[in-house]
N, C-alpha and C positions, 0 to 999 in steps of 0.2 A: 585416415592413414597419417602416420607421423613422418614428416620429411625433415631433411637437414635444415638447420637454421642458417640464416644468412651470415651470422657472425663468424663463424668460423666456417699417418705416416708410419708409415711403417718402415722401420729401419732394420736392416739385417746386418749382423756383425759376423764376419767370417772367423771361424775358429782357427787359431794358429796351431795346428796339430803338431808341428815340429818345434814349436817354441820351447826352449828349455831342454831339448833333447840333443844328444850328441855334443859336438864341440863348436856349434855355430857362434857362440859368444853373444847371442842376441840379448840385449838388455832393454826392456820396455822404457820408452821415454817418460820421464816423470812429468806429470801434468802440473802446471803452476797452480798454486793455491789462490783462491779468490777471496778477497777480503770483503765482508759485507759493507755496503755503502753506509755512510753516516746520514741520519735524518736531519741533522742540524742545518738550519738555514735553507732547506730545500723549498722551492716555490713551485707552483703549479706549472708555470711556463717552462721551467727547467725540466720537470718530470715528463712533460709532453710538449716538446719544442716543435711548434708548427710553423712552417714557412711556405710561401707560394711554391707549388710544384713538388714539394717533398713527397717521397713514397717509401714505404716499408714493404719488404717481401717476406712472406711467412710460409713455412712448410705446414701443412694442415693434416691432422689426424681426425677422422670422423668415425664414430661407431654408433650405428643405428640399431636399436633393439626393439622389436615389435613382434606381432604374431607370426611373422615370416621367419623369425630367428634373429641372428646377429649379423649385421652387414658392415664390415669395415671398409672405409674408403680413404684414399690418399690423394692429396692434391697440393696446389700452390695458390696462394691468395695474395693480392696486393692491396694495401691500404694507402690511399693517396689523398693529398690535399687538393680538392677541386676548386674551392673558393676560399679566399682569405681576406679578412678586413681587420685591421688593427686601429683602435681608437684609444689613444692614451694607454692605460693599463689593461684594457679589455680587448681580447682577441675573439672574433667570431669566425668560424671556419666550417665549410662543408667537406665532410670526409666521405670518400667512396670506397666500398669494399668490392673489389674486382676479382672475378675468377673466370678463367677461360675467355678472357676479353669481354666478359659480360658484367655489367654493374648489378650486383645482387642487392645492394643496400646503399642508401644515402642517409647520412646523419649530420645534423647541425650541432656544433659544439661551441661552448663559450668557456674561455679561460680568463679568470681575473684573480685579484689578490686573495679571494676567499676559496678558490678551488677550481675544479673542472666540472662542468655541467653539460648534460645532453639536453638539447632543445627539442629535437624532432628525430624521427626515424622512418624508414621505408622509402621506396623510390618516389612516393608522393610527398615525402618529408612531412608526415603528419606530426603535428606538434603535441607535446605532452601538456597537460593542464597547467603545469608549472615546470621550470627547469629541474631535471633530475640530477641530484648530486652524484658524482662519480668518484671524486676525491676531494677531501676538504683540507684546507690549510689554515693555520699552521698545523703540521703533522703532529698528532698526539696518538701514541700507540694504544690500541684497543678501544679508542673512542668510537662510539656507534652513532651514526647519523641515520635518522629515519625519514622516509618520504611516502606520501600517499597521494594518489591522483588517478588520472586516466591517460591512456596513450596507446601507441602501437605496440603490439605484443609479438612474441615469436610465432604466433598463429597467423600472423599477417593480417590481423584484425584489431580494431580498437577495443580495449577492455579496461576493467578496473585493475589497478596495480598498487601494491605496497612493497616497499623495499627497505632493507637496512644495510648500511655500509659500514664495514669495520676495517680499520687500518691495522694490519698485522705487523708491519714494520719491515726492516731489511731481511732479505732471504736470498740464498744462492740457489739458482735454478739452472737446469739444462736448456740450451737453445741450440739451433742449428749452427751457431757460431761458437759453440763450446759453452762452458759454464760461465754464467754472468751473475752479478748481484743486482737486485732491484728492490724497490719498495713494493710490498705486497698489499693489495687491497681486495678484501673479500666482500662480495655482494650477494645477499639472499633476496630473491624476488618471488612474490606470489601474485598470480594474476587470475582473473576470471573473465571469460568471454562467453556471454550467454549462460549456458549451464555447464560449460567446460571449465574446470579448474586445473591449474598446473603451477609448477614452481621451477625456478632457475637458480642454480648456485654457480657463481662465477668467481674466479680469482684472476686478477690482473697484476702483472709485475712491471713496474716502470723503472728504467735505468736513467739516471740523470743525464741530460744532454743527448739522449738517444731516443727515448720514448718507450712504447710498449715492446718488451722483449719476449714476453710469453703471456698467453691467456688460455685459461681452461674454463669451459662452460658446460654444465650438465643440466639438461632440460628434462623434466619428468612430466608426463601427461598420462591420462587414463589409458591411452592406446600404446604407450611405450616410452622410450627414452632416447635422447641423443646426447652424446658426449663429444665435444669438439675441442681441439687444442691447436692453438697457433704458436709456432716456434720461429723466432726471428732468424731469417737466413741472409737478409741483406738490409742494411740501414742506409738512410740518406748520408751523403758525403758531408 
């Protein structure tokens, strides 16, 4: 059976049936335009600013598709900094993904001058065979970074993993706080656990001095697929 992944709404917009009719004089408010952020001089610690106690809240859309059909789910998830150690230019932190007051996943991350790396994953904090690159600096658009090794997979078991990371550059995206501009990073991951093979396609958008503002992850397995989206609804002060 295919379950939702630990990493990661359905919105309803009411139709204004009377808008534009009669003499109400209603004029829709013009939404401010969002200027794409500049990549120049951005560093990893600016794109993912971690501090002790920081927490981000996300609205979550999950769509599970398997033999039982399509199952949409809506929820709220919090990403919080549980542990934080800074030594010179290197930051090591433990991040917790929390849903319904339950820690679904714990991940160790490292941020240094060369980028953002994931050290471990899972509530047991199982280490990857080597740190997995998540974002590489300095930022170079369309640059591809490849990684191969072993580690914790979305099947909640250790397996063989290969991934490629591509910097797409500045993009404007929807969040629960409105339209925002962030640096988009796309990751394609293929994994094998025993005889089961699967893949994950993820895109993460980082806003400077804020962190992750949106994340979309699509997991495909022989038994079905799961698509999850995180949309920022509350950022650290």
